[in-house]
C-alpha positions as CSV (number, residue, x, y, z in Angstrom):
1,X,-128.9,-37.4,34.5
2,X,-128.1,-40.0,31.8
3,X,-130.3,-43.1,31.5
4,X,-128.7,-46.4,30.4
5,X,-131.0,-48.7,28.6
6,X,-130.2,-52.4,28.2
7,X,-132.1,-54.5,25.5
8,X,-132.1,-57.8,27.3
9,X,-133.5,-59.5,24.1
10,X,-130.2,-58.6,22.4
11,X,-127.9,-59.3,25.4
12,X,-125.9,-62.5,25.1
13,X,-124.5,-62.4,28.7
14,X,-120.9,-62.1,27.5
15,X,-120.0,-60.1,30.6
16,X,-118.0,-57.4,28.8
17,X,-120.0,-54.5,30.3
18,X,-119.8,-55.5,33.9
19,X,-116.2,-56.6,33.6
20,X,-115.2,-53.2,32.2
21,X,-117.6,-51.1,34.2
22,X,-118.4,-52.8,37.5
23,X,-119.6,-49.6,39.1
24,X,-122.3,-49.2,36.4
25,X,-123.4,-52.7,35.5
26,X,-124.0,-56.0,37.3
27,X,-124.9,-59.5,36.2
28,X,-128.4,-60.8,36.9
29,X,-129.2,-64.3,37.9
30,X,-129.5,-65.1,34.1
31,X,-126.0,-63.7,33.5
32,X,-127.4,-60.8,31.5
33,X,-126.4,-57.2,32.1
34,X,-128.4,-55.0,34.4
35,X,-127.8,-51.3,35.3
36,X,-126.4,-50.7,38.8
37,X,-125.9,-47.0,38.5
38,X,-127.0,-44.8,35.5
39,X,-124.6,-42.0,36.3
40,X,-121.6,-43.3,34.4
41,X,-120.2,-39.7,34.3
42,X,-119.3,-39.7,38.0
43,X,-116.9,-42.6,37.2
44,X,-115.4,-40.7,34.2
45,X,-116.7,-43.3,31.7
46,X,-117.6,-42.0,28.3
47,X,-120.9,-42.8,26.7
48,X,-119.4,-44.1,23.5
49,X,-116.9,-46.3,25.3
50,X,-119.7,-48.0,27.2
51,X,-122.0,-48.4,24.2
52,X,-119.1,-49.8,22.1
53,X,-118.3,-52.4,24.8
54,X,-121.3,-54.5,23.9
55,X,-120.6,-56.7,20.9
56,X,-124.3,-57.0,20.0
57,X,-125.4,-53.4,20.5
58,X,-127.6,-54.0,23.5
59,X,-126.6,-50.9,25.4
60,X,-127.9,-47.4,24.7
61,X,-127.5,-44.2,26.7
62,X,-129.9,-41.3,26.7
63,X,-128.5,-38.0,28.0
C-alpha cells in the first residue's frame, strides 16, 4: 500500500491538496495538510498528479 508523506515544515496551508483530493487529504487546525487516506489508488488518483498539486513540494508518495 502506498504511503503519503507530508513535510509540514514546507506546507504553506494553501489548500490545493485537500481541495483537489478531499478523500485523501484534510486540513488540520493549523490549516496545513494531513493525510486522511493513504490509498489514493482506490480513488483513481495518480501519484504524480497528487505530488504536483503542491506548489512547494511538501507531498511525497512511497509505493
